[in-house]
C-alpha positions in Angstrom: -51.2 -15.1 43.4 -51.1 -12.1 41.2 -49.9 -12.3 37.7 -46.8 -11.4 37.0 -46.3 -8.6 34.6 -43.4 -9.8 32.2 -42.9 -6.5 30.0 -40.3 -5.6 27.9 -36.8 -4.9 29.4 -35.5 -1.5 29.8 -34.1 0.2 26.6 -30.4 0.9 28.7 -30.3 -2.5 29.7 -30.3 -3.9 26.4 -28.0 -1.0 24.9 -25.6 -2.1 27.3 -25.6 -6.0 26.4 -25.6 -5.4 23.1 -22.6 -2.7 23.1 -20.7 -5.5 25.5 -21.9 -8.5 22.9 -20.0 -5.7 20.3 -17.1 -5.9 21.7 -16.5 -9.5 21.1 -17.2 -9.1 17.5 -15.9 -5.5 16.2 -12.9 -4.7 18.4 -9.7 -6.4 18.7 -8.6 -9.3 20.5 -8.3 -10.1 23.7 -11.7 -9.0 25.0 -11.8 -7.1 28.1 -15.4 -8.6 29.0 -16.2 -11.7 26.7 -20.0 -11.3 27.2 -21.9 -13.1 24.4 -24.5 -14.3 26.9 -26.3 -10.8 26.8 -26.8 -11.3 23.2 -28.6 -14.2 23.7 -30.9 -12.8 25.9 -31.5 -9.4 24.3 -32.3 -11.2 21.3 -32.4 -8.0 19.1 -33.8 -7.9 15.9 -31.7 -8.5 12.7 -30.0 -5.7 11.5 -29.5 -4.5 14.8 -25.8 -3.5 14.0 -27.2 -0.7 11.6 -29.2 0.7 14.7 -27.7 4.8 15.0 -27.1 3.5 18.9 -24.4 0.8 17.8 -22.5 2.6 15.3 -19.3 0.8 15.8 -16.7 3.5 15.7 -19.1 6.1 17.1 -19.8 4.3 20.2 -16.0 2.9 20.7 -15.5 5.1 23.8 -18.7 4.5 25.6 -18.1 0.3 24.7 -14.6 0.7 26.5 -16.2 2.1 29.3 -19.0 -0.2 29.6 -17.0 -3.4 29.4 -13.9 -1.9 31.8 -16.2 -0.9 34.6 -17.7 -4.1 33.9 -14.7 -6.0 34.0 -13.3 -4.3 37.4 -16.5 -5.6 39.2 -16.4 -8.6 38.1 -12.8 -9.3 39.0 -13.0 -7.4 42.7 -16.4 -10.2 43.0 -13.7 -13.0 42.2 -11.1 -11.5 44.0 -14.0 -10.9 47.6 -14.7 -14.7 46.9 -11.7 -15.5 46.9 -11.4 -14.1 50.6 -14.5 -16.1 51.6 -17.1 -13.5 51.0 -20.5 -15.5 49.5 -22.4 -12.4 48.7 -22.9 -10.8 45.8 -25.8 -8.0 45.2 -26.6 -6.3 41.8 -28.5 -3.1 42.1 -30.5 -2.4 38.9 -28.9 -6.0 37.3 -30.7 -5.5 33.8 -29.2 -7.9 31.7 -25.7 -8.8 33.7 -25.0 -12.4 33.3 -22.8 -12.9 35.4 -24.2 -16.0 36.8 -24.4 -17.7 33.5 -20.8 -17.1 32.4 -19.2 -17.2 35.4 -20.4 -20.5 37.2 -17.3 -21.7 38.6 -17.3 -18.7 40.7 -21.6 -18.2 41.1 -21.6 -21.7 42.5 -20.0 -20.2 45.5 -21.8 -17.1 46.0 -25.6 -15.8 46.4 -26.0 -13.9 43.8 -29.1 -11.0 44.6 -29.9 -9.7 41.2 -32.6 -6.1 41.8 -34.7 -4.2 39.4 -38.0 -3.4 38.5 -40.3 -6.5 38.4 -41.7 -6.8 34.5 -37.8 -6.1 33.5 -37.0 -9.4 36.6 -39.7 -11.5 34.7 -38.8 -10.8 31.4 -35.4 -12.1 32.4 -36.6 -15.3 34.1 -38.6 -16.0 31.0 -35.5 -15.4 28.7 -33.0 -17.6 30.8 -35.8 -20.6 30.8 -36.2 -20.1 26.8 -32.9 -20.5 26.7 -32.4 -23.9 28.5 -30.0 -21.4 30.7 -32.4 -22.1 33.6 -32.0 -20.2 37.3 -29.2 -21.4 39.1 -29.5 -22.0 42.8 -27.8 -19.3 44.2 -29.4 -16.8 41.6 -32.0 -14.7 43.8 -33.9 -12.0 41.8 -35.5 -9.1 44.0 -38.3 -7.7 41.9 -38.9 -4.0 43.3 -41.4 -1.4 42.4 -39.0 1.8 42.6 -41.7 4.4 41.7 -44.0 2.6 44.2 -41.6 3.5 46.7 -41.4 0.2 47.1 -37.6 -0.7 49.8 -35.3 -2.7 47.8 -33.3 -2.7 51.0 -36.2 -4.8 53.0 -36.5 -6.7 49.3 -33.1 -7.7 49.6 -33.5 -9.2 53.5 -37.5 -11.2 52.4 -35.2 -12.8 49.4 -32.7 -14.1 52.0 -29.4 -11.8 52.2 -27.7 -12.3 55.5 -27.0 -8.5 56.6 -24.5 -9.6 59.4 -22.2 -11.6 56.5 -20.2 -9.6 54.3 -21.1 -8.7 50.7 -20.0 -7.1 47.6 -22.5 -4.4 45.9 -22.6 -3.7 42.6 -24.4 -0.5 41.6 -23.4 0.7 37.9 -25.8 3.2 35.8 -27.6 4.2 38.3 -26.7 6.8 40.6 -27.2 9.8 37.5 -31.2 8.8 37.7 -31.4 9.2 41.4 -31.5 12.5 43.6 -29.4 13.5 45.4 -30.8 12.9 48.9 -31.8 9.7 47.1 -27.9 8.7 46.3 -27.2 9.7 50.0 -29.7 7.0 51.7 -28.6 4.3 49.5 -25.2 5.2 50.5 -26.4 5.5 54.0 -27.9 1.6 53.7 -24.9 0.3 52.2 -22.9 1.8 54.8 -24.5 -0.1 57.5 -23.1 -3.5 55.7 -21.8 -5.8 57.5 -17.3 -5.2 57.9 -15.5 -6.8 54.9 -17.8 -5.3 52.7 -16.9 -3.7 49.6 -19.2 -1.3 47.5 -18.2 -0.5 43.7 -20.9 2.3 42.5 -20.6 4.4 39.4 -21.1 8.0 39.0 -21.5 10.8 36.1 -18.8 13.8 36.0 -20.8 17.0 35.7 -20.7 18.8 31.9 -17.8 21.0 33.2 -15.4 18.4 34.0 -16.0 16.3 31.2 -13.7 15.6 28.6 -14.2 18.7 25.7 -13.7 16.1 22.9 -16.7 14.4 23.9 -19.0 17.0 25.3 -21.4 16.8 22.0 -21.3 13.0 23.0 -22.5 13.7 26.2 -24.8 16.5 25.4 -26.8 14.1 23.1 -26.7 11.1 25.6 -28.6 13.6 28.1 -31.4 14.9 25.6 -32.0 11.1 24.4 -32.0 10.2 28.4 -34.8 13.5 28.7 -36.3 12.4 25.9 -37.1 9.2 26.8 -38.8 10.5 30.0 -35.4 8.6 32.2 -33.6 12.4 32.6 -29.7 12.4 34.2 -30.3 13.8 37.3 -27.1 13.5 39.5 -23.7 14.3 38.6 -20.6 14.5 41.0 -17.1 15.6 41.1 -15.1 12.5 42.2 -14.0 15.0 45.7 -18.4 15.3 46.0 -18.8 11.6 45.5 -15.8 10.6 48.1 -17.0 13.0 50.7 -20.9 11.8 50.4 -19.1 8.0 50.6 -17.4 8.9 53.8 -20.6 11.0 55.3 -22.9 7.6 54.7 -19.8 6.0 57.1 -17.8 4.3 54.4 -13.7 3.9 56.3 -12.1 3.4 53.0 -13.0 5.5 49.9 -11.2 5.5 46.2 -12.2 7.0 43.0 -11.2 4.4 40.0 -11.3 7.1 37.1 -11.0 5.9 33.5 -7.2 6.5 33.6 -6.8 4.1 35.7 -9.0 1.3 34.4 -7.2 2.2 31.0 -4.2 1.5 32.8 -5.5 -1.8 34.1 -7.3 -3.3 30.9 -5.9 -1.5 28.1 -2.3 -0.9 28.5 -0.8 -3.4 25.7 -3.3 -2.4 22.9 -2.4 -0.2 20.0 -6.0 -0.3 18.2 -6.5 3.0 20.4 -9.5 1.1 21.6 -9.9 3.2 25.4 -12.7 3.8 28.0 -14.8 7.2 27.9 -13.1 10.2 29.7 -16.7 11.3 30.7 -18.7 8.3 31.1 -19.1 7.3 34.8 -15.9 6.8 37.4 -16.3 4.1 39.9 -16.3 4.9 43.7 -14.7 1.7 45.5 -15.5 1.7 49.5 -15.1 -0.6 51.9 
C-alpha cells in the first residue's frame, strides 16, 4: 500500500478555521456560527491572536463574511436533509467541522469531503488524536488537483450515488480556478440528480468591490499572489448566473452580502456585518 503523505493543511483553510473560532471569542453573542472544533483541529501556536492576519478589528468584515456564508450553507443542508436529501458534498473541505458539530443532522447524511490528499491525511490524523474519530457517514475523497485527477471520478469511487439528490457546497474555490474550469465544474454539477442544490461562492471583480474595502482586497490579492495561489477568476453576479444557466441549472439566484446581513445580522448593535466585496453566493438547483 502506498504510504500516505501527511502535509500541513492549506494556510487559507487554517485562517478560515481561526476566523470562525475567533468570531465566538471576540464578537458579541449570539454567534452567527459556533465553531470551536476548527480551532481544536488547527491547534495554532500560542499567541496566534496577535498574528497580523488575526487582528480582531481589521479582519471584522472578512470574519463576518466567512461565518455568514458558512451559516447559510449549513442552514441549507439542514433544510434539504429535512426534505430527505441524504448526500452532502463539500468541495475544498479544508477544516470543515459540520460532521463533528452537528451530529444530529450529519448522522442521517453521507458527507463527502473533497480536498488535497495531504490535507485530508493530516485532518484524519487530527480527528483521531483529538478523540473525535471519523463518523460512519463521513467519507474523505482525496483528489490531487495539480496532477489533473478528476474529483467526479474520485467522488463516485467513494460511494457517491449520482442518481440520488445531494447538496454541494463550494466556498473559496472558484477564485483559484480558470473560467473554463469553473464552467466545466458547473456542467458536472448540473448533471446531478433532480432535487440537488449547489451553494457556491465567487469573487466580485475589483471595480464592483465596495470602494472602502478595495485597499483590503488589494492587500489580500497581493498576499495570495506572493504565496503562489493567485486569484484567477472573478465574476459579476449576472455573469455567474449566466454561467450556471448555460451549464444546465434551472433555478439560479444570487445571495448578496446585504441578503446575508438581513438574514443573520439584523438585530446586532455592534456593527458586525459581512464585507460587501468578499465572495458572494450563488444558490442553484
